[in-house]
N, C-alpha and C positions, 0 to 999 in steps of 0.2 A: 711637172705633171704628176699627179698623185698615183702611186702604185696600186694597182687592183689585183685582187686575189682572184685567180682563174678559176677557182671553185665557187666564186660568188656570182650569181646571175642578175642579181638587183641592177647593176650599172647597165646591162644589156637592155633591160626594159625602161630604165628611167632616164638615161642620157642619150644625147644625140651620139650616134655611131661614128661620126666624124671627129668627136672629141675623145674618142676611146683609143688605147694603144692598139696598133695593128695586131700584134701577137694576141691580145685578148679577143678581138673581133673574130680572128681566124679560129682560135681555140673554140669559142662559143658556136661558130657556124659547123665546125667539125662535130661538135657535141650534138648539135640539133639534127645533123644529118645521120649521126649514129642512132639518135633517138627514132627518127623517123623509119630508119631500116629495121630497127628492133620491132616497131609497131607493124610493119608490113609482114614480118616473120612470125608474129603472134607471140611477142616477148611477154613473159610473165614475170612479175616482181617475186623475189625469192620468198616473201611472206604471203603470196598469193594462194593460200590453200583453202579448201572448203571450210566454212564455218557452220556450226549447227545453228539451226533456225531456233527462234524462240519457242516453237511448238515442240520441238525435240527436247529442249531444255525443260520444259514444263513436264513433259512425259517422264523424263529422267528423275525429276524432283519428286513427283507423284509416285513413281515406282520404287524409289528409294524410302520414301515414308510409309509405305505399305508393310 
């Protein structure tokens, strides 16, 4: 049986779960449960900060050119 990297989710979506190693399947299930819990608690990604809209960027450029 080919070794599967536990950080690689591709086999979870592309292969029959019955052919995957039990440890890998359990690891994926735990990850998806954790992800579901984070979603319920309003988890935000670390880089999820407010971005300037294009209008604000245009105003800044105009203001700097005056």
